[in-house]
PLY file of the C-alpha trace (Angstrom):
ply
format ascii 1.0
element vertex 136
property float x
property float y
property float z
element edge 135
property int vertex1
property int vertex2
end_header
-38.64 30.48 47.54
-37.55 28.49 44.48
-35.00 29.70 41.94
-37.62 30.37 39.26
-39.84 32.70 41.26
-38.74 35.88 39.46
-39.33 34.46 35.93
-42.19 32.01 36.46
-44.90 34.52 35.57
-43.21 35.94 32.46
-44.44 34.92 28.99
-42.36 32.47 26.90
-39.99 34.31 24.57
-40.76 33.96 20.85
-38.32 35.37 18.30
-39.63 37.92 15.85
-36.82 37.18 13.36
-36.87 33.37 13.17
-39.86 31.06 12.59
-40.85 28.58 15.29
-39.12 25.20 14.91
-41.24 22.06 15.14
-40.27 19.20 17.47
-39.32 17.05 14.45
-36.97 19.74 13.16
-35.42 20.13 16.62
-34.84 16.39 16.91
-33.31 16.24 13.43
-30.50 18.55 14.54
-29.15 15.84 16.83
-29.79 12.68 14.78
-26.39 12.51 13.02
-24.57 12.70 16.33
-22.80 9.45 17.23
-21.12 9.36 20.62
-18.97 6.37 19.60
-17.91 7.05 16.03
-16.65 3.90 14.35
-18.33 1.62 16.88
-20.69 0.01 14.34
-17.81 -0.65 11.95
-15.74 -2.22 14.74
-18.61 -4.51 15.75
-19.19 -5.57 12.13
-15.47 -6.26 11.66
-15.38 -8.40 14.80
-18.38 -10.40 13.60
-16.83 -11.07 10.19
-15.55 -14.62 10.14
-12.25 -15.75 8.70
-10.81 -19.22 8.28
-7.34 -20.65 8.53
-5.42 -21.78 5.48
-5.48 -25.52 4.78
-2.01 -27.03 4.44
-2.06 -29.59 1.63
-0.19 -32.86 1.61
2.34 -33.53 -1.13
0.01 -35.85 -3.07
-2.66 -33.13 -3.26
-0.06 -30.55 -4.39
1.12 -32.92 -7.13
-2.46 -33.47 -8.33
-3.07 -29.72 -8.47
0.13 -29.27 -10.45
-0.88 -32.05 -12.87
-4.36 -30.59 -13.49
-2.94 -27.07 -13.93
-0.41 -28.27 -16.51
-3.07 -30.22 -18.42
-5.45 -27.24 -18.40
-2.74 -24.91 -19.69
-1.75 -27.23 -22.53
-5.32 -28.13 -23.53
-6.90 -24.70 -23.02
-9.75 -26.30 -21.08
-11.54 -24.21 -18.44
-10.86 -24.95 -14.79
-12.41 -24.15 -11.45
-9.76 -23.06 -8.94
-10.39 -22.70 -5.23
-7.76 -20.62 -3.48
-7.06 -18.91 -0.18
-7.03 -15.11 0.14
-5.44 -13.79 3.36
-7.45 -11.12 5.17
-5.76 -7.71 5.24
-7.42 -6.61 8.51
-7.11 -9.61 10.80
-5.65 -13.09 11.02
-7.06 -15.76 8.76
-8.71 -15.29 5.41
-11.30 -16.77 3.10
-11.53 -19.21 0.21
-12.51 -17.90 -3.21
-13.49 -19.88 -6.29
-12.81 -18.68 -9.83
-13.75 -20.39 -13.08
-12.10 -19.75 -16.44
-9.15 -20.58 -18.62
-5.53 -20.15 -17.66
-3.64 -17.44 -19.53
-0.22 -18.41 -18.17
1.60 -19.84 -15.20
4.78 -18.14 -14.07
6.90 -20.75 -12.30
9.48 -18.17 -11.18
6.85 -16.05 -9.43
4.68 -19.07 -8.43
1.57 -17.43 -9.86
-1.25 -18.56 -12.16
-2.82 -15.82 -14.26
-6.33 -16.40 -15.56
-7.66 -14.96 -18.85
-9.72 -12.42 -16.87
-6.52 -11.11 -15.26
-6.97 -12.78 -11.87
-3.57 -13.61 -10.42
-3.47 -16.55 -8.00
-0.46 -17.51 -5.93
0.17 -21.21 -6.48
0.81 -21.96 -2.81
-2.68 -20.60 -1.99
-4.48 -22.98 -4.36
-6.40 -25.67 -2.48
-8.28 -27.36 -5.33
-8.39 -27.41 -9.14
-10.97 -29.23 -11.23
-11.49 -29.31 -14.98
-14.79 -27.84 -16.10
-16.93 -29.68 -18.62
-17.46 -27.94 -21.96
-20.13 -28.61 -24.59
-17.61 -30.60 -26.65
-16.88 -32.88 -23.67
-20.47 -34.13 -23.50
0 1
1 2
2 3
3 4
4 5
5 6
6 7
7 8
8 9
9 10
10 11
11 12
12 13
13 14
14 15
15 16
16 17
17 18
18 19
19 20
20 21
21 22
22 23
23 24
24 25
25 26
26 27
27 28
28 29
29 30
30 31
31 32
32 33
33 34
34 35
35 36
36 37
37 38
38 39
39 40
40 41
41 42
42 43
43 44
44 45
45 46
46 47
47 48
48 49
49 50
50 51
51 52
52 53
53 54
54 55
55 56
56 57
57 58
58 59
59 60
60 61
61 62
62 63
63 64
64 65
65 66
66 67
67 68
68 69
69 70
70 71
71 72
72 73
73 74
74 75
75 76
76 77
77 78
78 79
79 80
80 81
81 82
82 83
83 84
84 85
85 86
86 87
87 88
88 89
89 90
90 91
91 92
92 93
93 94
94 95
95 96
96 97
97 98
98 99
99 100
100 101
101 102
102 103
103 104
104 105
105 106
106 107
107 108
108 109
109 110
110 111
111 112
112 113
113 114
114 115
115 116
116 117
117 118
118 119
119 120
120 121
121 122
122 123
123 124
124 125
125 126
126 127
127 128
128 129
129 130
130 131
131 132
132 133
133 134
134 135
């Protein structure tokens, strides 16, 4: 005798108060469930690549300083490549910004662009003057 012998011949119960739920509706109840919450974010964070900061030689630092000073005095636009440390893991990434320099604060070692971008001088890896229409 199996365990279902006393109920096997009874009709399936159907509620008189609630409408029948389709299989799609039943499945939808469980779709937002995630057994490992945060797993996808952790995998994506692990896959995100960072790079190490390049340490410049003194000659390169002097050239950057020279170009920055000239750009400030002349008002010419520059393209600055600089390192941004990653806040979540070791390493960082290099960012490039183009524009004119608003000011350079030698006490704080920061260059402030006209758009408000503040760049720490020791994170700058390259500075080049941008050509303008009057330079051509």
